[in-house]
All heavy atoms as TSV, in Angstrom:
chain	resi	resn	atom	element	x	y	z
A	1	MET	N	N	0.818	-1.235	-0.016
A	1	MET	CA	C	0.016	0.003	-0.001
A	1	MET	C	C	0.915	1.217	0.032
A	1	MET	O	O	1.742	1.331	0.871
A	1	MET	CB	C	-0.904	0.003	1.232
A	1	MET	CG	C	-1.822	1.253	1.286
A	1	MET	SD	S	-2.951	1.098	2.721
A	1	MET	CE	C	-4.167	-0.055	2.057
A	2	THR	N	N	0.652	2.083	-0.951
A	2	THR	CA	C	1.493	3.335	-1.024
A	2	THR	C	C	1.004	4.300	0.012
A	2	THR	O	O	-0.038	4.214	0.646
A	2	THR	CB	C	1.336	3.946	-2.399
A	2	THR	OG1	O	0.002	4.415	-2.669
A	2	THR	CG2	C	1.701	2.935	-3.532
A	3	ASN	N	N	1.807	5.368	0.184
A	3	ASN	CA	C	1.454	6.475	1.060
A	3	ASN	C	C	0.213	7.196	0.709
A	3	ASN	O	O	-0.588	7.580	1.504
A	3	ASN	CB	C	2.590	7.499	1.262
A	3	ASN	CG	C	3.763	6.897	2.034
A	3	ASN	OD1	O	3.599	5.994	2.767
A	3	ASN	ND2	N	4.990	7.492	1.911
A	4	THR	N	N	-0.011	7.325	-0.642
A	4	THR	CA	C	-1.210	8.048	-1.078
A	4	THR	C	C	-2.447	7.134	-0.827
A	4	THR	O	O	-3.472	7.716	-0.311
A	4	THR	CB	C	-1.089	8.256	-2.598
A	4	THR	OG1	O	0.090	8.999	-2.886
A	4	THR	CG2	C	-2.284	9.064	-3.165
A	5	GLU	N	N	-2.368	5.846	-1.025
A	5	GLU	CA	C	-3.489	4.990	-0.711
A	5	GLU	C	C	-3.713	5.049	0.737
A	5	GLU	O	O	-4.943	4.959	1.146
A	5	GLU	CB	C	-3.170	3.603	-1.186
A	5	GLU	CG	C	-3.164	3.444	-2.741
A	5	GLU	CD	C	-2.713	2.056	-3.126
A	5	GLU	OE1	O	-2.045	1.350	-2.387
A	5	GLU	OE2	O	-2.931	1.766	-4.331
A	6	LEU	N	N	-2.745	5.007	1.529
A	6	LEU	CA	C	-2.951	4.989	2.995
A	6	LEU	C	C	-3.604	6.323	3.487
A	6	LEU	O	O	-4.527	6.335	4.284
A	6	LEU	CB	C	-1.579	4.844	3.747
A	6	LEU	CG	C	-1.638	4.772	5.213
A	6	LEU	CD1	C	-2.477	3.585	5.761
A	6	LEU	CD2	C	-0.283	4.741	5.787
A	7	THR	N	N	-3.210	7.437	2.848
A	7	THR	CA	C	-3.805	8.684	3.180
A	7	THR	C	C	-5.307	8.664	2.794
A	7	THR	O	O	-6.136	9.133	3.586
A	7	THR	CB	C	-3.064	9.822	2.432
A	7	THR	OG1	O	-1.716	9.845	2.872
A	7	THR	CG2	C	-3.707	11.180	2.743
A	8	TYR	N	N	-5.636	8.169	1.629
A	8	TYR	CA	C	-7.017	8.131	1.207
A	8	TYR	C	C	-7.807	7.170	2.141
A	8	TYR	O	O	-8.988	7.516	2.473
A	8	TYR	CB	C	-7.172	7.694	-0.259
A	8	TYR	CG	C	-6.698	8.656	-1.211
A	8	TYR	CD1	C	-6.171	8.370	-2.494
A	8	TYR	CD2	C	-6.810	10.057	-0.976
A	8	TYR	CE1	C	-5.825	9.274	-3.481
A	8	TYR	CE2	C	-6.355	10.988	-1.919
A	8	TYR	CZ	C	-5.897	10.631	-3.153
A	8	TYR	OH	O	-5.526	11.545	-4.046
A	9	LEU	N	N	-7.246	6.138	2.569
A	9	LEU	CA	C	-7.962	5.183	3.356
A	9	LEU	C	C	-8.239	5.858	4.775
A	9	LEU	O	O	-9.333	5.729	5.296
A	9	LEU	CB	C	-7.073	3.911	3.679
A	9	LEU	CG	C	-7.697	2.898	4.618
A	9	LEU	CD1	C	-8.927	2.306	3.988
A	9	LEU	CD2	C	-6.671	1.794	4.865
A	10	ILE	N	N	-7.221	6.459	5.345
A	10	ILE	CA	C	-7.438	7.130	6.571
A	10	ILE	C	C	-8.507	8.277	6.484
A	10	ILE	O	O	-9.330	8.419	7.357
A	10	ILE	CB	C	-6.059	7.644	7.132
A	10	ILE	CG1	C	-5.143	6.486	7.521
A	10	ILE	CG2	C	-6.343	8.652	8.348
A	10	ILE	CD1	C	-3.785	6.901	7.845
A	11	ALA	N	N	-8.369	9.079	5.422
A	11	ALA	CA	C	-9.425	10.135	5.181
A	11	ALA	C	C	-10.799	9.569	5.076
A	11	ALA	O	O	-11.775	10.137	5.631
A	11	ALA	CB	C	-8.991	10.965	3.959
A	12	GLY	N	N	-10.966	8.475	4.298
A	12	GLY	CA	C	-12.235	7.851	4.140
A	12	GLY	C	C	-12.848	7.296	5.345
A	12	GLY	O	O	-14.032	7.465	5.691
A	13	VAL	N	N	-11.983	6.584	6.137
A	13	VAL	CA	C	-12.510	6.034	7.437
A	13	VAL	C	C	-12.844	7.101	8.366
A	13	VAL	O	O	-13.903	7.081	9.080
A	13	VAL	CB	C	-11.428	5.069	8.085
A	13	VAL	CG1	C	-11.800	4.772	9.480
A	13	VAL	CG2	C	-11.285	3.826	7.198
A	14	THR	N	N	-12.070	8.188	8.431
A	14	THR	CA	C	-12.362	9.306	9.308
A	14	THR	C	C	-13.660	10.010	8.862
A	14	THR	O	O	-14.469	10.380	9.738
A	14	THR	CB	C	-11.227	10.318	9.273
A	14	THR	OG1	O	-9.949	9.688	9.665
A	14	THR	CG2	C	-11.492	11.490	10.191
A	15	ALA	N	N	-13.920	10.216	7.610
A	15	ALA	CA	C	-15.061	10.864	7.132
A	15	ALA	C	C	-16.319	9.985	7.496
A	15	ALA	O	O	-17.306	10.557	7.966
A	15	ALA	CB	C	-15.050	11.045	5.608
A	16	VAL	N	N	-16.290	8.661	7.260
A	16	VAL	CA	C	-17.457	7.833	7.536
A	16	VAL	C	C	-17.692	7.847	9.082
A	16	VAL	O	O	-18.850	7.869	9.496
A	16	VAL	CB	C	-17.214	6.376	7.023
A	16	VAL	CG1	C	-18.183	5.398	7.577
A	16	VAL	CG2	C	-17.225	6.414	5.533
A	17	LEU	N	N	-16.613	7.702	9.859
A	17	LEU	CA	C	-16.778	7.716	11.310
A	17	LEU	C	C	-17.369	9.079	11.841
A	17	LEU	O	O	-18.258	9.113	12.684
A	17	LEU	CB	C	-15.456	7.479	11.980
A	17	LEU	CG	C	-15.498	6.591	13.155
A	17	LEU	CD1	C	-14.774	5.302	12.786
A	17	LEU	CD2	C	-14.806	7.245	14.342
A	18	SER	N	N	-16.855	10.199	11.269
A	18	SER	CA	C	-17.421	11.430	11.649
A	18	SER	C	C	-18.898	11.676	11.339
A	18	SER	O	O	-19.665	12.151	12.162
A	18	SER	CB	C	-16.567	12.585	10.977
A	18	SER	OG	O	-15.229	12.520	11.334
A	19	VAL	N	N	-19.253	11.259	10.126
A	19	VAL	CA	C	-20.687	11.363	9.746
A	19	VAL	C	C	-21.616	10.522	10.661
A	19	VAL	O	O	-22.684	10.893	11.033
A	19	VAL	CB	C	-20.921	11.133	8.251
A	19	VAL	CG1	C	-22.345	10.968	7.954
A	19	VAL	CG2	C	-20.249	12.248	7.384
A	20	GLY	N	N	-21.032	9.282	10.956
A	20	GLY	CA	C	-21.811	8.375	11.750
A	20	GLY	C	C	-21.956	8.929	13.185
A	20	GLY	O	O	-23.044	8.893	13.747
A	21	LEU	N	N	-20.941	9.498	13.745
A	21	LEU	CA	C	-21.012	10.113	15.043
A	21	LEU	C	C	-21.895	11.284	15.088
A	21	LEU	O	O	-22.697	11.475	16.050
A	21	LEU	CB	C	-19.622	10.454	15.561
A	21	LEU	CG	C	-18.721	9.297	16.017
A	21	LEU	CD1	C	-17.360	9.722	16.369
A	21	LEU	CD2	C	-19.338	8.649	17.237
A	22	TRP	N	N	-21.828	12.133	14.050
A	22	TRP	CA	C	-22.758	13.238	13.920
A	22	TRP	C	C	-24.225	12.822	13.899
A	22	TRP	O	O	-25.071	13.314	14.615
A	22	TRP	CB	C	-22.381	14.049	12.650
A	22	TRP	CG	C	-23.469	15.081	12.278
A	22	TRP	CD1	C	-23.781	16.255	12.945
A	22	TRP	CD2	C	-24.402	14.954	11.246
A	22	TRP	NE1	N	-24.776	16.861	12.239
A	22	TRP	CE2	C	-25.182	16.112	11.282
A	22	TRP	CE3	C	-24.687	14.000	10.227
A	22	TRP	CZ2	C	-26.196	16.316	10.333
A	22	TRP	CZ3	C	-25.616	14.229	9.383
A	22	TRP	CH2	C	-26.450	15.368	9.424
A	23	ALA	N	N	-24.522	11.790	13.096
A	23	ALA	CA	C	-25.822	11.308	13.090
A	23	ALA	C	C	-26.335	10.679	14.431
A	23	ALA	O	O	-27.490	10.908	14.844
A	23	ALA	CB	C	-25.954	10.177	11.930
A	24	TRP	N	N	-25.435	10.018	15.136
A	24	TRP	CA	C	-25.793	9.426	16.404
A	24	TRP	C	C	-25.853	10.466	17.509
A	24	TRP	O	O	-26.820	10.451	18.318
A	24	TRP	CB	C	-24.718	8.430	16.773
A	24	TRP	CG	C	-24.905	7.707	18.136
A	24	TRP	CD1	C	-26.082	7.202	18.578
A	24	TRP	CD2	C	-23.922	7.457	19.100
A	24	TRP	NE1	N	-25.855	6.652	19.848
A	24	TRP	CE2	C	-24.499	6.781	20.125
A	24	TRP	CE3	C	-22.565	7.661	19.128
A	24	TRP	CZ2	C	-23.829	6.414	21.276
A	24	TRP	CZ3	C	-21.833	7.283	20.248
A	24	TRP	CH2	C	-22.518	6.618	21.333
A	25	LEU	N	N	-24.935	11.431	17.572
A	25	LEU	CA	C	-24.985	12.385	18.659
A	25	LEU	C	C	-25.762	13.683	18.412
A	25	LEU	O	O	-26.139	14.286	19.387
A	25	LEU	CB	C	-23.500	12.756	18.985
A	25	LEU	CG	C	-22.567	11.684	19.455
A	25	LEU	CD1	C	-21.151	12.111	19.587
A	25	LEU	CD2	C	-23.126	11.151	20.824
A	26	VAL	N	N	-25.982	14.027	17.202
A	26	VAL	CA	C	-26.765	15.269	16.986
A	26	VAL	C	C	-28.120	14.983	16.312
A	26	VAL	O	O	-29.174	15.514	16.721
A	26	VAL	CB	C	-25.901	16.208	16.036
A	26	VAL	CG1	C	-26.700	17.498	15.731
A	26	VAL	CG2	C	-24.583	16.592	16.716
A	27	VAL	N	N	-28.124	14.197	15.187
A	27	VAL	CA	C	-29.425	14.065	14.468
A	27	VAL	C	C	-30.396	13.229	15.171
A	27	VAL	O	O	-31.538	13.599	15.300
A	27	VAL	CB	C	-29.109	13.436	13.063
A	27	VAL	CG1	C	-30.426	13.082	12.341
A	27	VAL	CG2	C	-28.276	14.369	12.251
A	28	THR	N	N	-29.988	12.119	15.722
A	28	THR	CA	C	-30.937	11.268	16.444
A	28	THR	C	C	-31.630	11.974	17.642
A	28	THR	O	O	-32.853	11.883	17.730
A	28	THR	CB	C	-30.263	9.954	16.998
A	28	THR	OG1	O	-29.667	9.318	15.781
A	28	THR	CG2	C	-31.185	8.997	17.555
A	29	PRO	N	N	-30.964	12.569	18.585
A	29	PRO	CA	C	-31.605	13.285	19.625
A	29	PRO	C	C	-32.486	14.494	19.114
A	29	PRO	O	O	-33.557	14.665	19.649
A	29	PRO	CB	C	-30.447	13.801	20.518
A	29	PRO	CG	C	-29.287	12.961	20.223
A	29	PRO	CD	C	-29.437	12.607	18.811
A	30	ALA	N	N	-32.045	15.155	18.136
A	30	ALA	CA	C	-32.898	16.252	17.543
A	30	ALA	C	C	-34.152	15.719	16.954
A	30	ALA	O	O	-35.209	16.309	17.094
A	30	ALA	CB	C	-32.059	17.014	16.518
A	31	PHE	N	N	-34.112	14.514	16.288
A	31	PHE	CA	C	-35.282	13.953	15.676
A	31	PHE	C	C	-36.212	13.465	16.652
A	31	PHE	O	O	-37.400	13.611	16.527
A	31	PHE	CB	C	-34.778	12.839	14.659
A	31	PHE	CG	C	-35.876	12.358	13.886
A	31	PHE	CD1	C	-36.362	13.000	12.782
A	31	PHE	CD2	C	-36.540	11.116	14.119
A	31	PHE	CE1	C	-37.353	12.529	11.970
A	31	PHE	CE2	C	-37.552	10.637	13.353
A	31	PHE	CZ	C	-37.933	11.359	12.285
A	32	ARG	N	N	-35.653	12.837	17.747
A	32	ARG	CA	C	-36.569	12.232	18.773
A	32	ARG	C	C	-37.166	13.239	19.750
A	32	ARG	O	O	-38.129	12.934	20.473
A	32	ARG	CB	C	-35.773	11.172	19.558
A	32	ARG	CG	C	-35.509	9.984	18.727
A	32	ARG	CD	C	-34.786	9.015	19.590
A	32	ARG	NE	N	-34.489	7.787	18.873
A	32	ARG	CZ	C	-33.870	6.738	19.344
A	32	ARG	NH1	N	-33.463	6.756	20.578
A	32	ARG	NH2	N	-33.606	5.695	18.555
A	33	ALA	N	N	-36.610	14.441	19.725
A	33	ALA	CA	C	-37.098	15.488	20.717
A	33	ALA	C	C	-38.487	16.045	20.390
A	33	ALA	O	O	-39.066	16.659	21.237
A	33	ALA	CB	C	-36.056	16.580	20.886
A	34	TYR	N	N	-38.835	15.941	19.114
A	34	TYR	CA	C	-40.083	16.528	18.637
A	34	TYR	C	C	-41.075	15.562	18.076
A	34	TYR	O	O	-40.662	14.527	17.541
A	34	TYR	CB	C	-39.766	17.628	17.626
A	34	TYR	CG	C	-38.816	18.646	18.140
A	34	TYR	CD1	C	-37.491	18.665	17.789
A	34	TYR	CD2	C	-39.305	19.716	19.040
A	34	TYR	CE1	C	-36.675	19.701	18.324
A	34	TYR	CE2	C	-38.469	20.624	19.535
A	34	TYR	CZ	C	-37.136	20.686	19.134
A	34	TYR	OH	O	-36.293	21.628	19.668
A	35	ALA	N	N	-42.317	15.872	18.112
A	35	ALA	CA	C	-43.359	14.975	17.680
A	35	ALA	C	C	-43.857	15.359	16.236
A	35	ALA	O	O	-44.151	14.471	15.427
A	35	ALA	CB	C	-44.539	14.849	18.607
A	36	GLY	N	N	-44.006	16.653	15.971
A	36	GLY	CA	C	-44.541	17.098	14.718
A	36	GLY	C	C	-43.553	16.974	13.578
A	36	GLY	O	O	-42.254	17.049	13.805
A	37	TRP	N	N	-44.039	16.717	12.388
A	37	TRP	CA	C	-43.121	16.551	11.232
A	37	TRP	C	C	-42.325	17.848	10.949
A	37	TRP	O	O	-41.224	17.814	10.528
A	37	TRP	CB	C	-43.840	16.066	10.006
A	37	TRP	CG	C	-44.909	17.023	9.481
A	37	TRP	CD1	C	-46.191	17.133	9.808
A	37	TRP	CD2	C	-44.628	18.095	8.574
A	37	TRP	NE1	N	-46.773	18.186	9.113
A	37	TRP	CE2	C	-45.849	18.825	8.365
A	37	TRP	CE3	C	-43.487	18.514	7.864
A	37	TRP	CZ2	C	-45.958	19.886	7.528
A	37	TRP	CZ3	C	-43.627	19.589	6.985
A	37	TRP	CH2	C	-44.805	20.207	6.849
A	38	TRP	N	N	-43.013	19.028	11.120
A	38	TRP	CA	C	-42.312	20.230	10.769
A	38	TRP	C	C	-41.250	20.570	11.815
A	38	TRP	O	O	-40.276	21.159	11.533
A	38	TRP	CB	C	-43.369	21.398	10.547
A	38	TRP	CG	C	-44.072	21.720	11.882
A	38	TRP	CD1	C	-45.212	21.147	12.327
A	38	TRP	CD2	C	-43.681	22.743	12.866
A	38	TRP	NE1	N	-45.586	21.717	13.576
A	38	TRP	CE2	C	-44.651	22.666	13.894
A	38	TRP	CE3	C	-42.639	23.580	12.935
A	38	TRP	CZ2	C	-44.591	23.494	15.003
A	38	TRP	CZ3	C	-42.613	24.474	14.004
A	38	TRP	CH2	C	-43.555	24.335	15.036
A	39	GLN	N	N	-41.468	20.217	13.114
A	39	GLN	CA	C	-40.513	20.371	14.135
A	39	GLN	C	C	-39.341	19.499	13.854
A	39	GLN	O	O	-38.200	19.933	14.033
A	39	GLN	CB	C	-41.085	20.115	15.446
A	39	GLN	CG	C	-42.156	21.108	15.875
A	39	GLN	CD	C	-42.898	20.612	17.168
A	39	GLN	OE1	O	-43.111	19.425	17.353
A	39	GLN	NE2	N	-43.384	21.603	17.933
A	40	ARG	N	N	-39.552	18.262	13.436
A	40	ARG	CA	C	-38.439	17.391	13.157
A	40	ARG	C	C	-37.668	17.890	11.929
A	40	ARG	O	O	-36.440	17.765	11.836
A	40	ARG	CB	C	-39.035	15.914	12.927
A	40	ARG	CG	C	-39.438	15.287	14.090
A	40	ARG	CD	C	-39.987	13.914	13.897
A	40	ARG	NE	N	-40.221	13.192	15.096
A	40	ARG	CZ	C	-40.558	11.985	15.281
A	40	ARG	NH1	N	-40.754	11.243	14.174
A	40	ARG	NH2	N	-40.766	11.383	16.372
A	41	THR	N	N	-38.403	18.415	10.930
A	41	THR	CA	C	-37.736	18.896	9.697
A	41	THR	C	C	-36.828	20.091	10.131
A	41	THR	O	O	-35.638	20.170	9.660
A	41	THR	CB	C	-38.691	19.346	8.673
A	41	THR	OG1	O	-39.527	18.264	8.332
A	41	THR	CG2	C	-38.087	19.845	7.463
A	42	LEU	N	N	-37.301	20.985	10.919
A	42	LEU	CA	C	-36.470	22.099	11.358
A	42	LEU	C	C	-35.240	21.615	12.223
A	42	LEU	O	O	-34.142	22.214	12.119
A	42	LEU	CB	C	-37.330	23.139	12.180
A	42	LEU	CG	C	-38.261	23.918	11.241
A	42	LEU	CD1	C	-39.135	24.853	12.102
A	42	LEU	CD2	C	-37.578	24.725	10.166
A	43	ALA	N	N	-35.467	20.679	13.025
A	43	ALA	CA	C	-34.359	20.061	13.901
A	43	ALA	C	C	-33.307	19.541	12.961
A	43	ALA	O	O	-32.143	19.668	13.216
A	43	ALA	CB	C	-34.871	19.052	14.813
A	44	MET	N	N	-33.736	18.825	11.876
A	44	MET	CA	C	-32.764	18.299	10.887
A	44	MET	C	C	-32.003	19.471	10.220
A	44	MET	O	O	-30.757	19.281	10.031
A	44	MET	CB	C	-33.472	17.444	9.883
A	44	MET	CG	C	-34.215	16.267	10.501
A	44	MET	SD	S	-33.170	15.153	11.433
A	44	MET	CE	C	-32.580	14.151	10.133
A	45	VAL	N	N	-32.661	20.501	9.849
A	45	VAL	CA	C	-32.023	21.612	9.199
A	45	VAL	C	C	-30.968	22.251	10.194
A	45	VAL	O	O	-29.910	22.565	9.760
A	45	VAL	CB	C	-32.974	22.660	8.699
A	45	VAL	CG1	C	-32.292	23.945	8.283
A	45	VAL	CG2	C	-33.826	22.106	7.586
A	46	MET	N	N	-31.359	22.371	11.381
A	46	MET	CA	C	-30.412	22.988	12.427
A	46	MET	C	C	-29.265	22.043	12.664
A	46	MET	O	O	-28.150	22.481	12.866
A	46	MET	CB	C	-31.196	23.282	13.662
A	46	MET	CG	C	-32.113	24.417	13.597
A	46	MET	SD	S	-31.376	25.946	12.983
A	46	MET	CE	C	-30.260	26.292	14.312
A	47	SER	N	N	-29.443	20.719	12.532
A	47	SER	CA	C	-28.361	19.805	12.743
A	47	SER	C	C	-27.374	19.926	11.526
A	47	SER	O	O	-26.166	19.635	11.719
A	47	SER	CB	C	-28.875	18.336	12.896
A	47	SER	OG	O	-29.463	17.899	11.758
A	48	LEU	N	N	-27.902	20.161	10.349
A	48	LEU	CA	C	-27.003	20.431	9.267
A	48	LEU	C	C	-26.176	21.716	9.483
A	48	LEU	O	O	-25.048	21.746	9.074
A	48	LEU	CB	C	-27.815	20.548	7.958
A	48	LEU	CG	C	-28.427	19.304	7.409
A	48	LEU	CD1	C	-29.313	19.616	6.164
A	48	LEU	CD2	C	-27.300	18.315	7.047
A	49	TYR	N	N	-26.780	22.680	10.166
A	49	TYR	CA	C	-26.016	23.881	10.484
A	49	TYR	C	C	-24.861	23.565	11.456
A	49	TYR	O	O	-23.779	24.051	11.339
A	49	TYR	CB	C	-26.955	24.945	11.156
A	49	TYR	CG	C	-26.299	26.166	11.657
A	49	TYR	CD1	C	-25.888	27.149	10.763
A	49	TYR	CD2	C	-26.057	26.392	13.034
A	49	TYR	CE1	C	-25.243	28.296	11.178
A	49	TYR	CE2	C	-25.404	27.435	13.500
A	49	TYR	CZ	C	-25.009	28.453	12.540
A	49	TYR	OH	O	-24.447	29.560	13.017
A	50	VAL	N	N	-25.175	22.656	12.448
A	50	VAL	CA	C	-24.130	22.177	13.354
A	50	VAL	C	C	-23.075	21.437	12.594
A	50	VAL	O	O	-21.800	21.669	12.911
A	50	VAL	CB	C	-24.757	21.324	14.450
A	50	VAL	CG1	C	-23.698	20.662	15.311
A	50	VAL	CG2	C	-25.700	22.078	15.305
A	51	LEU	N	N	-23.425	20.610	11.630
A	51	LEU	CA	C	-22.458	19.916	10.865
A	51	LEU	C	C	-21.575	20.851	10.070
A	51	LEU	O	O	-20.320	20.756	10.013
A	51	LEU	CB	C	-23.090	18.920	9.899
A	51	LEU	CG	C	-22.202	18.152	8.977
A	51	LEU	CD1	C	-21.262	17.265	9.774
A	51	LEU	CD2	C	-23.016	17.304	7.957
A	52	ALA	N	N	-22.138	21.879	9.464
A	52	ALA	CA	C	-21.364	22.842	8.730
A	52	ALA	C	C	-20.406	23.645	9.601
A	52	ALA	O	O	-19.297	23.899	9.257
A	52	ALA	CB	C	-22.350	23.817	7.970
A	53	ALA	N	N	-20.889	23.874	10.801
A	53	ALA	CA	C	-19.997	24.647	11.734
A	53	ALA	C	C	-18.815	23.754	12.219
A	53	ALA	O	O	-17.703	24.208	12.280
A	53	ALA	CB	C	-20.771	25.049	13.038
A	54	MET	N	N	-19.067	22.504	12.398
A	54	MET	CA	C	-17.948	21.582	12.762
A	54	MET	C	C	-17.025	21.393	11.582
A	54	MET	O	O	-15.759	21.319	11.823
A	54	MET	CB	C	-18.550	20.195	13.216
A	54	MET	CG	C	-19.241	20.220	14.562
A	54	MET	SD	S	-19.680	18.545	15.227
A	54	MET	CE	C	-20.582	17.874	13.900
A	55	LEU	N	N	-17.478	21.313	10.364
A	55	LEU	CA	C	-16.616	21.166	9.223
A	55	LEU	C	C	-15.802	22.481	9.078
A	55	LEU	O	O	-14.623	22.399	8.731
A	55	LEU	CB	C	-17.495	20.910	7.960
A	55	LEU	CG	C	-18.041	19.531	7.813
A	55	LEU	CD1	C	-18.972	19.524	6.636
A	55	LEU	CD2	C	-16.997	18.520	7.715
A	56	GLY	N	N	-16.433	23.622	9.297
A	56	GLY	CA	C	-15.714	24.850	9.144
A	56	GLY	C	C	-14.619	24.984	10.248
A	56	GLY	O	O	-13.484	25.396	9.913
A	57	ALA	N	N	-14.903	24.524	11.438
A	57	ALA	CA	C	-13.924	24.598	12.527
A	57	ALA	C	C	-12.726	23.646	12.221
A	57	ALA	O	O	-11.614	23.952	12.432
A	57	ALA	CB	C	-14.557	24.258	13.822
A	58	GLY	N	N	-13.069	22.430	11.753
A	58	GLY	CA	C	-12.038	21.468	11.372
A	58	GLY	C	C	-11.163	21.958	10.231
A	58	GLY	O	O	-9.942	21.865	10.219
A	59	ALA	N	N	-11.803	22.624	9.231
A	59	ALA	CA	C	-11.018	23.159	8.121
A	59	ALA	C	C	-10.107	24.274	8.555
A	59	ALA	O	O	-8.997	24.434	8.130
A	59	ALA	CB	C	-12.007	23.662	7.057
A	60	LEU	N	N	-10.585	25.079	9.538
A	60	LEU	CA	C	-9.789	26.216	10.032
A	60	LEU	C	C	-8.578	25.647	10.797
A	60	LEU	O	O	-7.429	26.197	10.628
A	60	LEU	CB	C	-10.661	27.092	10.949
A	60	LEU	CG	C	-9.924	28.262	11.517
A	60	LEU	CD1	C	-9.428	29.252	10.530
A	60	LEU	CD2	C	-10.833	29.058	12.564
A	61	VAL	N	N	-8.816	24.712	11.665
A	61	VAL	CA	C	-7.671	24.104	12.397
A	61	VAL	C	C	-6.663	23.505	11.446
A	61	VAL	O	O	-5.474	23.621	11.650
A	61	VAL	CB	C	-8.221	23.097	13.437
A	61	VAL	CG1	C	-7.070	22.245	14.078
A	61	VAL	CG2	C	-8.977	23.807	14.522
A	62	GLY	N	N	-7.163	22.772	10.497
A	62	GLY	CA	C	-6.296	22.187	9.511
A	62	GLY	C	C	-5.483	23.203	8.692
A	62	GLY	O	O	-4.334	23.059	8.443
A	63	ALA	N	N	-6.199	24.289	8.303
A	63	ALA	CA	C	-5.500	25.375	7.535
A	63	ALA	C	C	-4.462	26.041	8.424
A	63	ALA	O	O	-3.353	26.332	7.973
A	63	ALA	CB	C	-6.512	26.335	7.060
A	64	LEU	N	N	-4.726	26.275	9.640
A	64	LEU	CA	C	-3.751	26.844	10.582
A	64	LEU	C	C	-2.577	25.958	10.792
A	64	LEU	O	O	-1.377	26.388	10.811
A	64	LEU	CB	C	-4.374	27.253	11.924
A	64	LEU	CG	C	-5.331	28.480	11.914
A	64	LEU	CD1	C	-6.038	28.566	13.250
A	64	LEU	CD2	C	-4.564	29.739	11.605
A	65	PHE	N	N	-2.826	24.634	10.915
A	65	PHE	CA	C	-1.773	23.679	11.096
A	65	PHE	C	C	-0.790	23.670	9.810
A	65	PHE	O	O	0.383	23.754	9.964
A	65	PHE	CB	C	-2.337	22.248	11.266
A	65	PHE	CG	C	-1.210	21.282	11.389
A	65	PHE	CD1	C	-0.500	21.086	12.514
A	65	PHE	CD2	C	-0.984	20.370	10.338
A	65	PHE	CE1	C	0.493	20.152	12.665
A	65	PHE	CE2	C	-0.034	19.421	10.427
A	65	PHE	CZ	C	0.787	19.337	11.590
A	66	LEU	N	N	-1.421	23.753	8.693
A	66	LEU	CA	C	-0.628	23.703	7.451
A	66	LEU	C	C	0.176	25.032	7.268
A	66	LEU	O	O	1.227	25.091	6.734
A	66	LEU	CB	C	-1.494	23.446	6.252
A	66	LEU	CG	C	-2.039	22.062	6.094
A	66	LEU	CD1	C	-2.968	21.926	4.921
A	66	LEU	CD2	C	-0.888	21.059	5.934
A	67	TRP	N	N	-0.493	26.158	7.665
A	67	TRP	CA	C	0.104	27.448	7.529
A	67	TRP	C	C	1.363	27.558	8.403
A	67	TRP	O	O	2.384	28.175	8.079
A	67	TRP	CB	C	-0.883	28.586	7.851
A	67	TRP	CG	C	-0.300	29.901	7.638
A	67	TRP	CD1	C	0.191	30.755	8.602
A	67	TRP	CD2	C	-0.230	30.629	6.435
A	67	TRP	NE1	N	0.674	31.945	8.062
A	67	TRP	CE2	C	0.336	31.896	6.677
A	67	TRP	CE3	C	-0.642	30.323	5.160
A	67	TRP	CZ2	C	0.487	32.804	5.757
A	67	TRP	CZ3	C	-0.445	31.300	4.173
A	67	TRP	CH2	C	0.134	32.485	4.434
A	68	TYR	N	N	1.285	27.062	9.679
A	68	TYR	CA	C	2.378	27.218	10.591
A	68	TYR	C	C	3.160	25.911	10.762
A	68	TYR	O	O	4.047	25.781	11.694
A	68	TYR	CB	C	1.878	27.504	11.978
A	68	TYR	CG	C	1.260	28.945	11.980
A	68	TYR	CD1	C	-0.101	29.182	12.152
A	68	TYR	CD2	C	2.109	30.040	11.980
A	68	TYR	CE1	C	-0.577	30.448	12.132
A	68	TYR	CE2	C	1.604	31.321	11.985
A	68	TYR	CZ	C	0.305	31.530	12.096
A	68	TYR	OH	O	-0.209	32.837	12.100
A	69	TYR	N	N	3.063	24.900	9.851
A	69	TYR	CA	C	3.743	23.632	9.969
A	69	TYR	C	C	5.248	23.791	9.995
A	69	TYR	O	O	5.969	23.123	10.754
A	69	TYR	CB	C	3.293	22.762	8.777
A	69	TYR	CG	C	3.891	21.384	8.831
A	69	TYR	CD1	C	3.568	20.474	9.794
A	69	TYR	CD2	C	4.957	21.052	8.015
A	69	TYR	CE1	C	4.129	19.196	9.908
A	69	TYR	CE2	C	5.550	19.794	7.983
A	69	TYR	CZ	C	5.139	18.873	9.027
A	69	TYR	OH	O	5.757	17.676	9.063
A	70	ASP	N	N	5.785	24.666	9.173
A	70	ASP	CA	C	7.252	24.832	9.113
A	70	ASP	C	C	7.830	25.483	10.361
A	70	ASP	O	O	9.014	25.299	10.664
A	70	ASP	CB	C	7.639	25.600	7.819
A	70	ASP	CG	C	7.018	26.969	7.744
A	70	ASP	OD1	O	6.032	27.228	8.522
A	70	ASP	OD2	O	7.550	27.821	7.040
A	71	ARG	N	N	6.978	26.227	11.111
A	71	ARG	CA	C	7.442	26.901	12.372
A	71	ARG	C	C	7.264	25.994	13.598
A	71	ARG	O	O	7.737	26.457	14.630
A	71	ARG	CB	C	6.658	28.218	12.537
A	71	ARG	CG	C	6.854	29.088	11.354
A	71	ARG	CD	C	6.073	30.348	11.518
A	71	ARG	NE	N	5.947	31.066	10.303
A	71	ARG	CZ	C	5.082	32.012	9.984
A	71	ARG	NH1	N	4.312	32.388	10.981
A	71	ARG	NH2	N	5.083	32.560	8.848
A	72	LEU	N	N	6.647	24.862	13.482
A	72	LEU	CA	C	6.355	24.019	14.682
A	72	LEU	C	C	7.607	23.268	15.130
A	72	LEU	O	O	7.690	22.894	16.334
A	72	LEU	CB	C	5.185	23.043	14.392
A	72	LEU	CG	C	3.819	23.739	14.186
A	72	LEU	CD1	C	2.793	22.716	13.789
A	72	LEU	CD2	C	3.365	24.495	15.412
A	73	GLY	N	N	8.461	22.921	14.215
A	73	GLY	CA	C	9.548	22.086	14.629
A	73	GLY	C	C	10.741	22.695	15.051
A	73	GLY	O	O	11.256	23.301	15.819
C-alpha cells in the first residue's frame, strides 16, 4: 500500500466515522425530541447547521496547522 493510498484510506475512514457520530450524537436526539413533522424537519436543518460549523472549525484548524507547519519544529 502506497502512502497516497494510506492517506485516502485514513481520510475515508475518518469521514465515515465522523458522519456516523454526527448522526448518532446530533441528528438522532434532535429527531426524537419533537413529535410534529415540521418540528423534526427544522431540527434536521439545524443539525445540518451544526455539521457545517464543525466542518468549518475543522477546516480552520487544518489550515492553521498547514500554515504554521514549518514553524512548529
